[in-house]
FIKOLZA-1660 file (N, C-alpha, C; in steps of 0.1 Angstrom, whole numbers, plus 5000, padded with zeros to 4 digits):
% residues 171
   i   px   py   pz ch aa at
   1 6594 7816 1229  A  M  N
   1 6600 7813 1216  A  M CA
   1 6590 7807 1206  A  M  C
   2 6581 7798 1211  A  I  N
   2 6571 7792 1202  A  I CA
   2 6561 7803 1198  A  I  C
   3 6558 7812 1207  A  K  N
   3 6548 7823 1203  A  K CA
   3 6554 7832 1193  A  K  C
   4 6567 7834 1194  A  H  N
   4 6574 7842 1184  A  H CA
   4 6574 7836 1170  A  H  C
   5 6576 7823 1169  A  K  N
   5 6575 7816 1156  A  K CA
   5 6561 7816 1151  A  K  C
   6 6551 7815 1159  A  R  N
   6 6538 7815 1155  A  R CA
   6 6534 7829 1149  A  R  C
   7 6539 7839 1156  A  L  N
   7 6536 7853 1150  A  L CA
   7 6543 7855 1137  A  L  C
   8 6555 7850 1135  A  I  N
   8 6562 7851 1122  A  I CA
   8 6554 7843 1112  A  I  C
   9 6550 7831 1115  A  L  N
   9 6542 7823 1106  A  L CA
   9 6529 7830 1102  A  L  C
  10 6522 7835 1111  A  I  N
  10 6510 7842 1108  A  I CA
  10 6512 7855 1099  A  I  C
  11 6523 7862 1102  A  F  N
  11 6526 7873 1094  A  F CA
  11 6529 7870 1079  A  F  C
  12 6537 7859 1077  A  F  N
  12 6539 7855 1064  A  F CA
  12 6527 7849 1057  A  F  C
  13 6519 7842 1064  A  I  N
  13 6506 7837 1058  A  I CA
  13 6498 7849 1053  A  I  C
  14 6496 7859 1062  A  F  N
  14 6489 7871 1059  A  F CA
  14 6495 7878 1047  A  F  C
  15 6508 7879 1047  A  L  N
  15 6516 7886 1036  A  L CA
  15 6513 7880 1022  A  L  C
  16 6514 7867 1022  A  F  N
  16 6512 7860 1009  A  F CA
  16 6498 7858 1005  A  F  C
  17 6488 7858 1014  A  T  N
  17 6474 7857 1010  A  T CA
  17 6468 7870 1007  A  T  C
  18 6473 7881 1012  A  N  N
  18 6466 7894 1011  A  N CA
  18 6468 7899 0996  A  N  C
  19 6479 7897 0990  A  C  N
  19 6481 7902 0977  A  C CA
  19 6482 7890 0967  A  C  C
  20 6470 7884 0965  A  S  N
  20 6470 7871 0957  A  S CA
  20 6468 7874 0942  A  S  C
  21 6472 7865 0934  A  S  N
  21 6469 7866 0920  A  S CA
  21 6468 7853 0914  A  S  C
  22 6460 7852 0903  A  T  N
  22 6458 7840 0896  A  T CA
  22 6460 7843 0881  A  T  C
  23 6468 7836 0874  A  I  N
  23 6470 7837 0860  A  I CA
  23 6469 7824 0854  A  I  C
  24 6460 7823 0844  A  S  N
  24 6458 7810 0836  A  S CA
  24 6459 7814 0822  A  S  C
  25 6468 7808 0815  A  R  N
  25 6470 7811 0801  A  R CA
  25 6475 7798 0793  A  R  C
  26 6471 7798 0780  A  S  N
  26 6477 7787 0772  A  S CA
  26 6491 7790 0769  A  S  C
  27 6499 7780 0767  A  S  N
  27 6513 7781 0765  A  S CA
  27 6517 7784 0750  A  S  C
  28 6509 7791 0743  A  T  N
  28 6511 7794 0729  A  T CA
  28 6522 7805 0728  A  T  C
  29 6530 7804 0718  A  T  N
  29 6539 7815 0714  A  T CA
  29 6535 7820 0701  A  T  C
  30 6533 7833 0700  A  L  N
  30 6528 7840 0688  A  L CA
  30 6540 7848 0681  A  L  C
  31 6539 7850 0668  A  P  N
  31 6549 7857 0661  A  P CA
  31 6548 7872 0664  A  P  C
  32 6560 7878 0667  A  K  N
  32 6560 7892 0670  A  K CA
  32 6559 7901 0658  A  K  C
  33 6563 7896 0646  A  D  N
  33 6563 7905 0634  A  D CA
  33 6550 7906 0627  A  D  C
  34 6539 7901 0633  A  R  N
  34 6526 7903 0628  A  R CA
  34 6519 7915 0633  A  R  C
  35 6507 7918 0628  A  I  N
  35 6500 7930 0632  A  I CA
  35 6488 7925 0641  A  I  C
  36 6487 7930 0653  A  Y  N
  36 6476 7927 0662  A  Y CA
  36 6467 7938 0664  A  Y  C
  37 6454 7936 0661  A  A  N
  37 6444 7947 0664  A  A CA
  37 6439 7944 0678  A  A  C
  38 6437 7955 0686  A  V  N
  38 6432 7954 0699  A  V CA
  38 6419 7960 0700  A  V  C
  39 6409 7952 0704  A  S  N
  39 6395 7957 0704  A  S CA
  39 6392 7962 0719  A  S  C
  40 6381 7970 0720  A  T  N
  40 6376 7974 0733  A  T CA
  40 6372 7961 0740  A  T  C
  41 6375 7959 0752  A  F  N
  41 6371 7948 0760  A  F CA
  41 6356 7949 0765  A  F  C
  42 6349 7938 0765  A  W  N
  42 6336 7938 0770  A  W CA
  42 6336 7940 0785  A  W  C
  43 6327 7948 0791  A  N  N
  43 6327 7951 0805  A  N CA
  43 6315 7945 0812  A  N  C
  44 6319 7935 0821  A  Y  N
  44 6309 7928 0829  A  Y CA
  44 6308 7934 0843  A  Y  C
  45 6315 7945 0846  A  T  N
  45 6315 7951 0859  A  T CA
  45 6305 7963 0860  A  T  C
  46 6304 7968 0872  A  E  N
  46 6296 7980 0874  A  E CA
  46 6304 7992 0873  A  E  C
  47 6317 7991 0871  A  T  N
  47 6326 8002 0869  A  T CA
  47 6325 8007 0855  A  T  C
  48 6321 8020 0853  A  P  N
  48 6320 8025 0839  A  P CA
  48 6334 8025 0832  A  P  C
  49 6334 8021 0820  A  M  N
  49 6346 8021 0811  A  M CA
  49 6357 8012 0815  A  M  C
  50 6355 8002 0823  A  A  N
  50 6365 7993 0827  A  A CA
  50 6371 7985 0815  A  A  C
  51 6362 7982 0806  A  G  N
  51 6366 7975 0793  A  G CA
  51 6376 7984 0785  A  G  C
  52 6373 7997 0784  A  F  N
  52 6382 8006 0777  A  F CA
  52 6396 8006 0784  A  F  C
  53 6396 8007 0797  A  R  N
  53 6408 8008 0805  A  R CA
  53 6417 7996 0803  A  R  C
  54 6411 7984 0805  A  A  N
  54 6418 7972 0804  A  A CA
  54 6424 7970 0790  A  A  C
  55 6416 7973 0779  A  S  N
  55 6421 7972 0766  A  S CA
  55 6432 7981 0762  A  S  C
  56 6432 7994 0767  A  T  N
  56 6443 8003 0765  A  T CA
  56 6455 7999 0772  A  T  C
  57 6454 7993 0784  A  I  N
  57 6466 7988 0791  A  I CA
  57 6472 7976 0783  A  I  C
  58 6464 7967 0778  A  I  N
  58 6469 7956 0770  A  I CA
  58 6476 7962 0757  A  I  C
  59 6470 7971 0751  A  D  N
  59 6476 7978 0739  A  D CA
  59 6489 7984 0743  A  D  C
  60 6490 7991 0754  A  G  N
  60 6502 7998 0758  A  G CA
  60 6513 7988 0761  A  G  C
  61 6510 7977 0768  A  V  N
  61 6520 7967 0772  A  V CA
  61 6525 7960 0759  A  V  C
  62 6516 7957 0750  A  L  N
  62 6521 7951 0737  A  L CA
  62 6530 7960 0729  A  L  C
  63 6526 7973 0728  A  S  N
  63 6535 7982 0721  A  S CA
  63 6548 7984 0728  A  S  C
  64 6548 7984 0741  A  N  N
  64 6561 7984 0749  A  N CA
  64 6570 7972 0746  A  N  C
  65 6564 7961 0743  A  K  N
  65 6572 7949 0740  A  K CA
  65 6576 7949 0725  A  K  C
  66 6573 7959 0718  A  G  N
  66 6577 7960 0704  A  G CA
  66 6567 7952 0694  A  G  C
  67 6555 7949 0699  A  V  N
  67 6545 7943 0690  A  V CA
  67 6537 7953 0683  A  V  C
  68 6535 7951 0670  A  K  N
  68 6528 7961 0662  A  K CA
  68 6513 7959 0665  A  K  C
  69 6507 7970 0669  A  T  N
  69 6493 7970 0672  A  T CA
  69 6485 7981 0664  A  T  C
  70 6472 7978 0662  A  I  N
  70 6463 7987 0657  A  I CA
  70 6452 7988 0667  A  I  C
  71 6449 8000 0671  A  S  N
  71 6438 8002 0681  A  S CA
  71 6424 8003 0675  A  S  C
  72 6416 7994 0679  A  L  N
  72 6402 7994 0676  A  L CA
  72 6393 7998 0688  A  L  C
  73 6400 8005 0697  A  I  N
  73 6393 8009 0709  A  I CA
  73 6385 8021 0707  A  I  C
  74 6372 8020 0708  A  G  N
  74 6363 8031 0704  A  G CA
  74 6361 8041 0715  A  G  C
  75 6351 8049 0713  A  G  N
  75 6348 8060 0723  A  G CA
  75 6339 8055 0734  A  G  C
  76 6335 8064 0742  A  E  N
  76 6328 8061 0755  A  E CA
  76 6314 8054 0752  A  E  C
  77 6308 8058 0741  A  N  N
  77 6294 8052 0739  A  N CA
  77 6294 8040 0729  A  N  C
  78 6306 8035 0726  A  E  N
  78 6307 8024 0716  A  E CA
  78 6299 8012 0720  A  E  C
  79 6301 8007 0732  A  I  N
  79 6294 7995 0736  A  I CA
  79 6279 7997 0739  A  I  C
  80 6276 8009 0744  A  E  N
  80 6262 8012 0747  A  E CA
  80 6253 8010 0735  A  E  C
  81 6258 8013 0723  A  S  N
  81 6249 8012 0711  A  S CA
  81 6249 7998 0705  A  S  C
  82 6256 7989 0710  A  V  N
  82 6257 7975 0705  A  V CA
  82 6245 7967 0709  A  V  C
  83 6239 7959 0700  A  K  N
  83 6228 7951 0704  A  K CA
  83 6232 7938 0711  A  K  C
  84 6243 7932 0707  A  S  N
  84 6247 7920 0713  A  S CA
  84 6263 7919 0713  A  S  C
  85 6268 7911 0722  A  K  N
  85 6282 7909 0722  A  K CA
  85 6287 7903 0709  A  K  C
  86 6279 7893 0703  A  E  N
  86 6283 7887 0691  A  E CA
  86 6284 7896 0679  A  E  C
  87 6275 7906 0678  A  S  N
  87 6275 7915 0667  A  S CA
  87 6287 7925 0669  A  S  C
  88 6290 7928 0682  A  F  N
  88 6301 7937 0685  A  F CA
  88 6314 7930 0680  A  F  C
  89 6316 7917 0683  A  I  N
  89 6328 7910 0680  A  I CA
  89 6329 7908 0665  A  I  C
  90 6318 7906 0658  A  K  N
  90 6319 7905 0643  A  K CA
  90 6323 7918 0637  A  K  C
  91 6318 7929 0642  A  K  N
  91 6321 7942 0637  A  K CA
  91 6336 7945 0639  A  K  C
  92 6342 7941 0651  A  K  N
  92 6356 7944 0653  A  K CA
  92 6365 7935 0645  A  K  C
  93 6360 7922 0642  A  I  N
  93 6368 7913 0634  A  I CA
  93 6368 7919 0620  A  I  C
  94 6357 7924 0615  A  N  N
  94 6357 7929 0601  A  N CA
  94 6365 7942 0600  A  N  C
  95 6365 7950 0610  A  Q  N
  95 6374 7962 0611  A  Q CA
  95 6389 7958 0610  A  Q  C
  96 6392 7948 0618  A  A  N
  96 6406 7943 0618  A  A CA
  96 6411 7938 0605  A  A  C
  97 6402 7930 0598  A  K  N
  97 6405 7925 0585  A  K CA
  97 6407 7936 0575  A  K  C
  98 6399 7946 0575  A  K  N
  98 6400 7957 0566  A  K CA
  98 6413 7965 0568  A  K  C
  99 6418 7965 0580  A  L  N
  99 6431 7971 0583  A  L CA
  99 6443 7962 0581  A  L  C
 100 6440 7950 0575  A  N  N
 100 6451 7940 0573  A  N CA
 100 6458 7935 0585  A  N  C
 101 6451 7934 0596  A  A  N
 101 6457 7928 0608  A  A CA
 101 6457 7913 0607  A  A  C
 102 6467 7907 0613  A  D  N
 102 6468 7892 0613  A  D CA
 102 6460 7886 0624  A  D  C
 103 6459 7893 0635  A  Y  N
 103 6453 7888 0647  A  Y CA
 103 6444 7899 0653  A  Y  C
 104 6434 7895 0661  A  I  N
 104 6427 7904 0669  A  I CA
 104 6427 7900 0683  A  I  C
 105 6428 7909 0692  A  I  N
 105 6428 7906 0706  A  I CA
 105 6415 7912 0712  A  I  C
 106 6407 7902 0717  A  L  N
 106 6394 7906 0723  A  L CA
 106 6395 7902 0738  A  L  C
 107 6387 7908 0746  A  G  N
 107 6387 7905 0760  A  G CA
 107 6375 7909 0767  A  G  C
 108 6374 7905 0780  A  S  N
 108 6363 7909 0789  A  S CA
 108 6368 7912 0803  A  S  C
 109 6362 7921 0809  A  V  N
 109 6366 7925 0823  A  V CA
 109 6355 7920 0833  A  V  C
 110 6359 7912 0842  A  Q  N
 110 6350 7906 0852  A  Q CA
 110 6350 7914 0865  A  Q  C
 111 6361 7920 0868  A  E  N
 111 6362 7927 0881  A  E CA
 111 6372 7939 0879  A  E  C
 112 6368 7951 0885  A  W  N
 112 6376 7963 0883  A  W CA
 112 6371 7972 0894  A  W  C
 113 6376 7971 0906  A  R  N
 113 6371 7979 0917  A  R CA
 113 6381 7979 0929  A  R  C
 114 6378 7988 0938  A  Y  N
 114 6385 7988 0951  A  Y CA
 114 6377 7981 0961  A  Y  C
 115 6383 7972 0969  A  K  N
 115 6376 7965 0980  A  K CA
 115 6372 7976 0990  A  K  C
 116 6361 7973 0997  A  T  N
 116 6358 7983 1008  A  T CA
 116 6366 7979 1020  A  T  C
 117 6368 7988 1028  A  G  N
 117 6376 7986 1040  A  G CA
 117 6386 7997 1043  A  G  C
 118 6395 7995 1052  A  I  N
 118 6404 8005 1056  A  I CA
 118 6413 8009 1045  A  I  C
 119 6419 7999 1038  A  D  N
 119 6429 8003 1028  A  D CA
 119 6423 8004 1014  A  D  C
 120 6412 7999 1011  A  G  N
 120 6406 7999 0998  A  G CA
 120 6415 7993 0988  A  G  C
 121 6418 7980 0989  A  E  N
 121 6427 7973 0980  A  E CA
 121 6421 7972 0966  A  E  C
 122 6429 7974 0956  A  P  N
 122 6424 7972 0942  A  P CA
 122 6423 7958 0938  A  P  C
 123 6412 7955 0931  A  V  N
 123 6409 7941 0926  A  V CA
 123 6406 7942 0912  A  V  C
 124 6413 7934 0903  A  V  N
 124 6411 7934 0889  A  V CA
 124 6411 7919 0884  A  V  C
 125 6402 7917 0875  A  S  N
 125 6401 7904 0868  A  S CA
 125 6396 7906 0854  A  S  C
 126 6404 7901 0844  A  Y  N
 126 6400 7901 0831  A  Y CA
 126 6406 7890 0822  A  Y  C
 127 6400 7888 0811  A  S  N
 127 6405 7877 0802  A  S CA
 127 6408 7883 0788  A  S  C
 128 6417 7876 0781  A  I  N
 128 6419 7880 0767  A  I CA
 128 6419 7867 0758  A  I  C
 129 6416 7870 0746  A  R  N
 129 6416 7860 0736  A  R CA
 129 6422 7865 0723  A  R  C
 130 6431 7858 0717  A  V  N
 130 6437 7862 0705  A  V CA
 130 6432 7853 0694  A  V  C
 131 6426 7859 0683  A  I  N
 131 6420 7852 0672  A  I CA
 131 6428 7854 0660  A  I  C
 132 6432 7843 0653  A  D  N
 132 6439 7843 0640  A  D CA
 132 6429 7847 0630  A  D  C
 133 6430 7859 0623  A  L  N
 133 6420 7863 0614  A  L CA
 133 6421 7856 0600  A  L  C
 134 6431 7848 0598  A  K  N
 134 6433 7840 0586  A  K CA
 134 6422 7829 0586  A  K  C
 135 6421 7822 0597  A  D  N
 135 6412 7811 0597  A  D CA
 135 6401 7811 0609  A  D  C
 136 6401 7821 0617  A  G  N
 136 6392 7823 0627  A  G CA
 136 6394 7815 0640  A  G  C
 137 6406 7808 0640  A  S  N
 137 6409 7799 0652  A  S CA
 137 6414 7808 0663  A  S  C
 138 6412 7802 0675  A  I  N
 138 6417 7809 0687  A  I CA
 138 6432 7805 0689  A  I  C
 139 6440 7815 0688  A  A  N
 139 6455 7813 0689  A  A CA
 139 6459 7814 0704  A  A  C
 140 6452 7821 0712  A  F  N
 140 6456 7822 0726  A  F CA
 140 6444 7826 0735  A  F  C
 141 6444 7820 0747  A  N  N
 141 6434 7823 0757  A  N CA
 141 6441 7826 0770  A  N  C
 142 6437 7835 0778  A  G  N
 142 6443 7838 0791  A  G CA
 142 6433 7845 0800  A  G  C
 143 6434 7842 0813  A  V  N
 143 6426 7848 0823  A  V CA
 143 6435 7852 0834  A  V  C
 144 6433 7864 0840  A  G  N
 144 6441 7869 0851  A  G CA
 144 6433 7876 0861  A  G  C
 145 6436 7874 0874  A  A  N
 145 6430 7881 0885  A  A CA
 145 6440 7884 0895  A  A  C
 146 6438 7896 0901  A  K  N
 146 6448 7899 0912  A  K CA
 146 6442 7910 0921  A  K  C
 147 6446 7909 0933  A  S  N
 147 6443 7920 0943  A  S CA
 147 6456 7926 0948  A  S  C
 148 6456 7938 0950  A  G  N
 148 6469 7945 0954  A  G CA
 148 6468 7951 0968  A  G  C
 149 6478 7957 0972  A  W  N
 149 6479 7964 0985  A  W CA
 149 6472 7977 0983  A  W  C
 150 6468 7983 0994  A  G  N
 150 6461 7996 0994  A  G CA
 150 6468 8007 0988  A  G  C
 151 6481 8007 0987  A  H  N
 151 6489 8018 0981  A  H CA
 151 6490 8017 0966  A  H  C
 152 6485 8006 0960  A  K  N
 152 6485 8004 0945  A  K CA
 152 6472 8009 0939  A  K  C
 153 6473 8013 0927  A  S  N
 153 6461 8017 0920  A  S CA
 153 6456 8006 0912  A  S  C
 154 6443 8007 0907  A  I  N
 154 6438 7996 0898  A  I CA
 154 6446 7995 0886  A  I  C
 155 6451 8006 0880  A  G  N
 155 6459 8006 0868  A  G CA
 155 6472 7998 0870  A  G  C
 156 6478 8000 0881  A  V  N
 156 6491 7993 0884  A  V CA
 156 6488 7977 0884  A  V  C
 157 6477 7974 0891  A  V  N
 157 6474 7959 0892  A  V CA
 157 6470 7954 0878  A  V  C
 158 6462 7962 0871  A  A  N
 158 6459 7957 0857  A  A CA
 158 6471 7956 0848  A  A  C
 159 6480 7964 0849  A  Q  N
 159 6493 7963 0841  A  Q CA
 159 6501 7951 0846  A  Q  C
 160 6501 7948 0859  A  E  N
 160 6508 7936 0863  A  E CA
 160 6502 7924 0858  A  E  C
 161 6489 7923 0857  A  I  N
 161 6482 7912 0851  A  I CA
 161 6485 7911 0836  A  I  C
 162 6485 7922 0829  A  A  N
 162 6488 7923 0815  A  A CA
 162 6502 7917 0812  A  A  C
 163 6512 7921 0820  A  N  N
 163 6525 7916 0818  A  N CA
 163 6527 7901 0820  A  N  C
 164 6518 7896 0829  A  S  N
 164 6519 7882 0832  A  S CA
 164 6510 7874 0822  A  S  C
 165 6499 7880 0817  A  L  N
 165 6489 7874 0810  A  L CA
 165 6492 7873 0795  A  L  C
 166 6497 7883 0789  A  I  N
 166 6498 7883 0774  A  I CA
 166 6508 7872 0770  A  I  C
 167 6506 7866 0758  A  P  N
 167 6514 7855 0753  A  P CA
 167 6528 7859 0751  A  P  C
 168 6536 7848 0750  A  K  N
 168 6550 7850 0747  A  K CA
 168 6551 7852 0731  A  K  C
 169 6560 7860 0727  A  F  N
 169 6561 7863 0713  A  F CA
 169 6575 7858 0707  A  F  C
 170 6574 7853 0695  A  I  N
 170 6586 7849 0688  A  I CA
 170 6593 7861 0683  A  I  C
 171 6606 7863 0686  A  L  N
 171 6613 7875 0681  A  L CA
 171 6616 7875 0667  A  L  C
% end
């Protein structure tokens, strides 16, 4: 009987630690009736175009929630031609202002891959920052990381993070 309980305990420990996630975000609530520009995310991974993928997922999740977005997500070679991250951010902020956006969503991807092993579990980690274009202040910060089961894709895990990570909006 004791061995049976130990096996059940070990099973549940494995179950809850295998698919772990971490979400850290500020408790800010943002107005839904404003315009949010979504920039290409900076890619710190070895996975090509991970920044583009993460930013399009954030854009899609926001649009699905009824938030007005303007896509500033560029083409495949957009980041390769940039001299520094700071100049890239300034360029995107200027583009968002010209398009009369109220906020810009910037981000960076820290991990976007499949773990090696039998199941090849997806692992995703990225952060977002929402900047108020009126005064340049940071309206929201959030970081999310998650690993999924072998039957999930990276896109599914990234969307789960986005749904947990993006700020709450005032209706």
